[in-house]
C-alpha positions in Angstrom: 17.6 -84.0 20.0 14.1 -84.4 18.7 12.8 -82.6 15.6 11.6 -79.1 16.1 8.1 -79.5 17.5 5.2 -77.5 16.1 4.1 -74.5 18.2 1.2 -75.2 20.6 -0.9 -72.4 19.0 -0.5 -69.4 16.7 -0.4 -67.2 19.9 2.6 -69.1 21.2 4.4 -68.8 17.9 3.6 -65.0 17.9 5.0 -64.7 21.4 8.3 -66.2 20.2 8.3 -63.9 17.2 7.8 -60.9 19.5 11.0 -61.6 21.5 14.2 -59.7 20.5 16.2 -61.8 18.0 19.1 -62.5 20.5 16.7 -63.7 23.2 14.5 -65.5 20.7 17.4 -67.8 19.6 18.2 -68.7 23.2 14.5 -69.2 24.0 14.1 -71.5 21.0 17.1 -73.6 22.2 15.5 -73.9 25.6 12.2 -74.8 24.0 13.9 -77.7 22.0 15.6 -78.8 25.2 12.3 -78.9 27.1 10.7 -81.2 24.5 13.8 -83.3 24.2 14.1 -83.8 28.0 10.3 -84.5 28.2 10.6 -87.2 25.5 13.5 -88.9 27.4 12.0 -88.6 31.0 9.8 -91.4 32.2 6.4 -90.3 33.7 6.2 -86.9 32.1 3.7 -87.7 29.4 2.6 -85.2 26.8 3.9 -81.7 27.2 1.4 -78.9 26.4 2.7 -75.6 25.2 0.5 -72.6 26.0 0.7 -69.0 27.1 0.7 -68.2 30.8 1.2 -64.5 31.9 2.0 -63.8 28.2 4.9 -66.2 28.2 5.4 -69.6 26.5 4.7 -72.2 29.2 5.1 -75.9 29.4 2.7 -78.1 31.4 2.1 -81.8 31.9 -1.8 -81.9 31.8 -2.2 -85.7 31.3 0.1 -86.9 34.1 0.1 -83.8 36.4 3.7 -84.7 37.1 5.3 -81.4 36.4 5.4 -77.9 37.7 4.9 -75.2 35.0 8.0 -74.0 33.2 7.9 -70.6 31.5 10.3 -69.0 29.0 10.8 -65.2 28.8 13.0 -62.2 28.3 13.9 -60.3 31.5 13.7 -56.5 31.4 17.5 -56.4 31.8 17.9 -58.3 28.6 18.9 -61.8 27.7 16.5 -64.8 28.1 15.4 -66.9 31.0 13.8 -70.2 32.1 11.3 -69.6 34.9 9.8 -72.1 37.4 7.2 -71.7 40.1 8.8 -69.6 42.9 7.2 -71.8 45.7 9.0 -74.9 44.5 12.5 -76.0 45.6 13.7 -76.3 42.0 16.0 -73.2 41.9 17.3 -73.9 45.4 18.3 -77.4 44.3 19.8 -76.1 41.1 21.8 -73.5 43.0 23.0 -76.1 45.5 24.2 -78.3 42.6 25.9 -75.5 40.6 26.8 -72.8 43.0 27.6 -69.5 41.2 28.0 -71.1 37.7 24.7 -69.6 36.6 22.9 -66.3 36.9 20.0 -67.2 39.2 17.1 -64.8 40.0 15.8 -65.5 43.5 13.8 -68.7 43.6 12.2 -68.4 40.2 14.6 -68.2 37.2 17.9 -69.1 35.5 18.9 -66.2 33.3 21.2 -66.2 30.3 22.9 -63.5 28.2 21.9 -63.2 24.5 24.2 -65.5 22.5 25.1 -67.6 25.5 25.1 -71.4 24.9 22.8 -73.2 27.3 24.5 -76.0 29.3 22.2 -78.8 28.1 23.2 -81.2 30.8 22.8 -78.9 33.8 19.7 -77.1 32.5 18.2 -80.3 31.2 18.5 -81.8 34.7 16.5 -78.8 36.0 13.9 -79.2 33.3 13.6 -82.9 34.1 13.1 -82.1 37.8 10.5 -79.5 37.0 8.6 -81.9 34.6 8.4 -84.5 37.4 8.2 -82.2 40.4 4.9 -83.6 41.7 6.1 -87.2 41.4 8.7 -87.0 44.1 
Protein backbone atom coordinates (compact mmCIF):
# COMPACT_ATOMS: atom_id res chain seq x y z
CA UNK A 1 0.00 0.00 0.00
CA UNK A 2 1.07 3.57 -0.62
CA UNK A 3 1.61 6.12 2.13
CA UNK A 4 -1.47 7.83 3.52
CA UNK A 5 -2.22 10.60 1.01
CA UNK A 6 -2.97 14.13 2.13
CA UNK A 7 -6.62 15.12 2.02
CA UNK A 8 -7.77 16.93 -1.13
CA UNK A 9 -8.99 19.89 0.93
CA UNK A 10 -9.83 20.88 4.50
CA UNK A 11 -13.50 20.29 3.61
CA UNK A 12 -12.78 16.66 2.64
CA UNK A 13 -10.84 16.12 5.85
CA UNK A 14 -13.74 17.62 7.83
CA UNK A 15 -16.17 15.27 6.06
CA UNK A 16 -14.13 12.28 7.23
CA UNK A 17 -13.96 13.64 10.76
CA UNK A 18 -17.75 14.03 10.77
CA UNK A 19 -18.37 10.31 10.15
CA UNK A 20 -19.06 8.11 13.19
CA UNK A 21 -15.78 6.53 14.40
CA UNK A 22 -16.64 2.97 13.29
CA UNK A 23 -17.61 4.09 9.81
CA UNK A 24 -14.65 6.49 9.61
CA UNK A 25 -12.12 3.69 10.10
CA UNK A 26 -13.69 1.66 7.28
CA UNK A 27 -13.99 4.68 5.01
CA UNK A 28 -10.34 5.58 5.56
CA UNK A 29 -9.37 2.02 4.60
CA UNK A 30 -11.43 2.36 1.40
CA UNK A 31 -9.77 5.74 0.74
CA UNK A 32 -6.29 4.17 1.03
CA UNK A 33 -7.39 1.35 -1.27
CA UNK A 34 -8.63 3.83 -3.90
CA UNK A 35 -5.29 5.64 -4.00
CA UNK A 36 -3.36 2.36 -3.96
CA UNK A 37 -5.38 0.89 -6.83
CA UNK A 38 -5.12 4.14 -8.80
CA UNK A 39 -1.34 4.13 -8.46
CA UNK A 40 -1.16 0.54 -9.74
CA UNK A 41 -3.70 0.84 -12.57
CA UNK A 42 -2.50 1.97 -15.97
CA UNK A 43 -4.36 4.84 -17.58
CA UNK A 44 -5.98 6.26 -14.44
CA UNK A 45 -3.75 9.29 -14.00
CA UNK A 46 -4.02 11.61 -11.03
CA UNK A 47 -6.98 11.01 -8.74
CA UNK A 48 -8.69 14.13 -7.43
CA UNK A 49 -10.35 13.98 -4.04
CA UNK A 50 -13.26 16.39 -3.64
CA UNK A 51 -16.72 16.61 -2.09
CA UNK A 52 -19.72 15.62 -4.18
CA UNK A 53 -23.17 15.65 -2.57
CA UNK A 54 -21.37 16.17 0.75
CA UNK A 55 -19.40 12.94 0.41
CA UNK A 56 -15.72 12.35 -0.34
CA UNK A 57 -15.47 11.63 -4.06
CA UNK A 58 -12.68 10.39 -6.31
CA UNK A 59 -12.40 11.53 -9.92
CA UNK A 60 -9.92 11.23 -12.79
CA UNK A 61 -9.91 14.80 -14.19
CA UNK A 62 -6.75 14.55 -16.29
CA UNK A 63 -7.57 11.34 -18.16
CA UNK A 64 -11.37 11.28 -17.87
CA UNK A 65 -10.96 7.51 -17.59
CA UNK A 66 -13.06 6.95 -14.51
CA UNK A 67 -16.56 7.10 -13.21
CA UNK A 68 -16.85 8.95 -9.90
CA UNK A 69 -16.46 6.90 -6.73
CA UNK A 70 -17.96 8.26 -3.50
CA UNK A 71 -17.59 7.16 0.10
CA UNK A 72 -20.28 7.53 2.71
CA UNK A 73 -22.14 6.22 5.73
CA UNK A 74 -25.63 4.83 4.98
CA UNK A 75 -28.49 5.83 7.29
CA UNK A 76 -28.71 2.21 8.45
CA UNK A 77 -25.13 2.39 9.75
CA UNK A 78 -21.81 1.08 8.55
CA UNK A 79 -19.97 2.50 5.58
CA UNK A 80 -20.23 2.23 1.81
CA UNK A 81 -18.50 2.68 -1.52
CA UNK A 82 -20.83 4.28 -4.09
CA UNK A 83 -20.58 4.36 -7.88
CA UNK A 84 -22.77 6.02 -10.47
CA UNK A 85 -26.04 4.08 -10.62
CA UNK A 86 -26.23 4.25 -14.41
CA UNK A 87 -23.00 2.29 -14.88
CA UNK A 88 -22.75 -1.49 -15.05
CA UNK A 89 -20.17 -1.57 -12.25
CA UNK A 90 -22.34 -2.99 -9.47
CA UNK A 91 -24.05 -5.49 -11.79
CA UNK A 92 -20.60 -6.78 -12.84
CA UNK A 93 -19.48 -6.90 -9.20
CA UNK A 94 -22.63 -8.83 -8.22
CA UNK A 95 -22.13 -11.27 -11.11
CA UNK A 96 -18.55 -11.93 -9.97
CA UNK A 97 -19.28 -12.25 -6.23
CA UNK A 98 -22.91 -13.30 -5.87
CA UNK A 99 -24.22 -12.79 -2.36
CA UNK A 100 -20.79 -12.43 -0.73
CA UNK A 101 -21.30 -8.67 -0.33
CA UNK A 102 -24.10 -6.39 0.87
CA UNK A 103 -25.04 -4.61 -2.35
CA UNK A 104 -27.52 -1.74 -2.54
CA UNK A 105 -29.26 -1.68 -5.90
CA UNK A 106 -26.99 -0.53 -8.71
CA UNK A 107 -25.07 2.02 -6.69
CA UNK A 108 -23.27 0.74 -3.58
CA UNK A 109 -21.37 -1.93 -1.74
CA UNK A 110 -22.09 -1.62 1.98
CA UNK A 111 -20.02 -2.79 4.94
CA UNK A 112 -20.65 -3.15 8.68
CA UNK A 113 -18.59 -1.08 11.11
CA UNK A 114 -15.43 -3.02 11.91
CA UNK A 115 -15.73 -5.21 8.82
CA UNK A 116 -12.47 -5.86 6.99
CA UNK A 117 -12.72 -4.87 3.34
CA UNK A 118 -11.76 -7.62 0.88
CA UNK A 119 -9.00 -5.63 -0.84
CA UNK A 120 -8.79 -7.96 -3.86
CA UNK A 121 -12.50 -7.97 -4.68
CA UNK A 122 -13.23 -4.34 -3.82
CA UNK A 123 -9.93 -3.27 -5.38
CA UNK A 124 -11.05 -4.86 -8.67
CA UNK A 125 -14.30 -2.86 -8.48
CA UNK A 126 -12.33 0.32 -7.83
CA UNK A 127 -10.02 -0.38 -10.78
CA UNK A 128 -13.03 -0.92 -13.05
CA UNK A 129 -14.59 2.34 -11.83
CA UNK A 130 -11.36 4.31 -12.31
CA UNK A 131 -11.09 3.06 -15.92
CA UNK A 132 -14.82 2.80 -16.74
CA UNK A 133 -14.72 5.21 -19.70
CA UNK A 134 -11.69 3.47 -21.24
CA UNK A 135 -13.52 0.24 -22.07
